[in-house]
N, C-alpha and C positions, 0 to 999 in steps of 0.2 A: 674220412670226414665224420662218419657215425661211430667208428670203433676206436681209432687211434687217439682221438682227442680226449675222451674220458680217461684212458690209460695214462696219457701224458700228464693230465692234471693230477691224477693220483700219485704218479711218480714224483711230481714236484711238491707234493704235500699240500695241495690246495683243497681245503675242506669248505664247509659252509661259510666260514668267515671270509673266504676269498671269492665269493660269488660275484661281486661287482667286477673284480679284476678278471675273472674268468669270462664274463659276458663281454667285457671290453676286448679281451684277447681274441675271443671267437669272432667278434665283429670286424676288428681291424686286421686280424691275421688270416681270416678265411672268407668271411661273407663278402666284405667289400672287394678284395682282390678277385674273388670268384665271379662276382657280378660284373666287374669291369672287364675282366678277361673274356668271359663268355659273351657279354654284350658286344665287345669289339669284334669277336669272331663271327657272331651272327650277323652283325651289320655289314662287315666286310664281305662275307660270303654271299649275303643277299644282294649287295650292290654289284658284285663281280659276276655272279653265276646265276642267281635265281631269275627266271624269265628272261634271260639274256642269251640269244643264240651265239654260237661260236663265231668269231670274226672271220670274214672272208668266204663264207659259205652261201649266205643268202643276200641277194640284192634287196633294195627297198621295195621293189615290186613283188617280192616273194619268189621270184624265179631262182632256181638252184644255180648258183654260180660259185665254182671252186677257183679262187684266185690265188695268186702267189702269197697273199697275206694269211691264208688259211693255215692253221697249225696242222702240219703233216700227220701227226699222231692222232688227230681227231677226225680226219676225213673218213677213215675206214669205219669209225663208230657211227658217223652220220649216215653213211650209205647202208650200214647194217640195220639201223633203226628204220630208215625209209623202206628198205626191202621187207622188213618184218611187217610194216604197215600194209604194204601191197599184198603180201602173202596172206594176211588176215582177211583182206577184202575179197580176194579171188578164191581163196581156199588152197590147200596144199597141193592138190592134184592139178588144178588149172594153172597154178603158179609154176609147177615143175615142167609143164608142157611149153612154157614160153622160152624163147631164145634169149641170150644175154642182151642182144640189142633191143628186143621187145621189152625186157625188164627195165632197161635203162630209160626207154621212152615212156613206159608207164610210170616210173618213179618221177620223171620230169613233169608228167601231167598231173601229179598229185596236187590237191589243193594247197594254197600257200600256207594255210594254218597248220596242215600236217607236216609240211617241210620245216616250218618254223619250230614246231614242237620237237621234231627230230633233232634239229640243230641245238635246241636248249637242253635236251636230255642226254647228250653225249657225256660220258663219264670222263672227267678231267684227271690227269695223272699228277704226280708231284711237281713236275716242271710247270704245268699249266697253273697249278695253285700258287707256286712261287712267283710266276709271272704277274699275278695280280698285284704284287707289291712294287712292280717296276715303275709306275708313275710316281711313287714316293721315293724309292731308293735307287732306281736305275736297274737295267737288265741284269748286270753281273752281280751287284751287291744284293739284289733281291733273293737270289738263290742261296747266298750265304746266310742271310737273315732267316729265311724259311727253314733251312737245314738246321741251323743252331736252335731254332725254336722247337723243331720236332725232336731233336736230341735231348733238349732240356726237358720236354714233356715226358719222354720215355724214362730218363734218369730219375726225375722226381717221382714218377709213378712207381717205378720198381723199388725205390727206397721205402716209400710208404707201404707197399705191399709186403716187402720183406719184414718190416717191423710188425705189421699186423699179423703176418703168418707166425712169427715167433711168439707173440702173445697168445694167439688162438691155440696153437699146438700145446703150449705150456698149460693152458687152462684145460684142454682136453685130457691130458695125462696127469693133471693135478700136481704140478710142480711150480715153484716160484719162477716168475718170468725174469730171470737173471742168470748170469754165469754162462758156462760153456753150452749147456743145453739150449738156452735161449738164443745164443749166437748161431748154433748149428741149425736150429729150426728156422731162424731168420734167413739163412742162406739157401733154404730149399727152393724158393722161387727163382733162383739164379739159373735153374735149368731152362727157363724161358728163353735164354739167350740162344738156344739151339733152334728156336722156331723158324727164323728166316732161312736156316740151312735145310730144314725139313720140307717146308713149303716153298719150293724153289721155282714154281711155275710162273715164269715171266716176271710180272710185277706184283706177285702175291705178297711179297715181304712188306711193301708199303701199306697194303690194305689189311694187314693182320690186326691193326688197331680197331677195325670194325667189329669182328667177333669178340675181341677183348672187351670193348665197351658194352656190347650187347650182353655178355655174361655178367658184367657188373650191374647192368640195368636189371637183370633178372633177380639178382640177389638183393638189390636195394630195398624193395618192399618188405623183405624178411626183417631187415634191420629196423625199418620204420615201425612195423607192427610190434616188434620186440620192445622198442622204447615206449610205444603206446600202451602195451600191457604193463610194462614196468612202472609207469607213472601211476597206475591204479593198483599196485601190489602193496598192500599195507604191511604184509609180513617182511618186506624188504625195506621199504621207505619209512615205516613207522610214522613218527611225528613229522617227517619231512614231506609226506605226501600232500599234494595240493588239495585244498578244501574249498567248499562253497562255490562262489562265482568264478574264482580263479581256476578251480578244477574243471568246471564246465567249459570255460574258455579254452584251456589247454587241450581238453579232450576233443573239442570241436576242431581246433587247428590241427591236431595230430591226426584225427580221422580224415580230414581233407588231404593232408600231405600223404598219409599212407594209402588212401584211395587213389590219388593221382599216380603215385609210384607204382601201385599194383596195375593200374590201367596201362601205364607206359611199358611195364614189364611184359604183360600179356600181349600187348600190341607188337612189341619187338619180336616175341617168339612166334606169333601168328604170321607176321609179315615175312619171316625167314624160313620157318620150319613147319608152319601150319599145325596139324594135329600132333605131329611127332614132338614139336616143341612143347605144346601144352601137356602132353603125356609125360614128358621128362620132368616138367615143372611140378606136376601133381605128384609124380613118383618121388621127387626130392622132398616135397613137403610131408608126404606120408612117412617116408623113411625118417625124417627129422622127428616127427611125432612119436614114432615107435621107439626111437632111441631115448627120447625124453621120458616116455612112460616106463621103459625098462630101468633107466637110471633112478627115477623116483621110487620105483618098487624096491630096488636094491637098497636105496637110502633108508627106507622105512622098514626094511626086513630085520 
């Protein structure tokens, strides 16, 4: 989104005279489809899963009832969350001294709100996500639609990442982004196809999208701040740099976008890796600054 688009415009030969067409292409080819797709995903997931307990586990009265309608793969998750709630209340030592029957009785005696929360927080797998489409497409066809969508998402993402990787490596080693070198560097991300074979722990393959998206979220503010600084770099933009009220408006909007991206990045790292994630991010930024300073020193030597 932030890297490949400018390169594709340059490869097409779109200069300042094509600005109107570039804005129209960006809006109709990226912004509108992205808003529609993301909006539909958010609305569908909120309607199907957010604040909605898994079916067949809780009766209207809040009593724990595991019926034949309850998804078998989610019952264990529900019991695990309810058990964790009881263990937190009693303490690890007191909880360990209870018999299995006593644990079951204590779990049944938990407040209705706690049991409902446990039923809502159960992690759904790919089949449960696909089943959310069954009211629209039917049980069987829903799995095909969901599966094709996941494959399409993966294929489109890897194509974009391959193209970006080719451009980036060519820029790093100072060669034109074309020919055999560009094709070979574009093929480098294909090693990612080995991921599901390395992380083979049960259903880990399906959830590999989470660390991938988190890694992208970490890098996003770097791109945003780079564009923010670029828009104020007179040595690069010369007469094309925004001026007056337009410059103030763009700087305000870019500062808000970059700030929100940075907040999301830090929040993602903190929620998953705590201080280790923050340390890795700071180390990455420091390393990037050192490389930049060294390159500038060599350029002016």
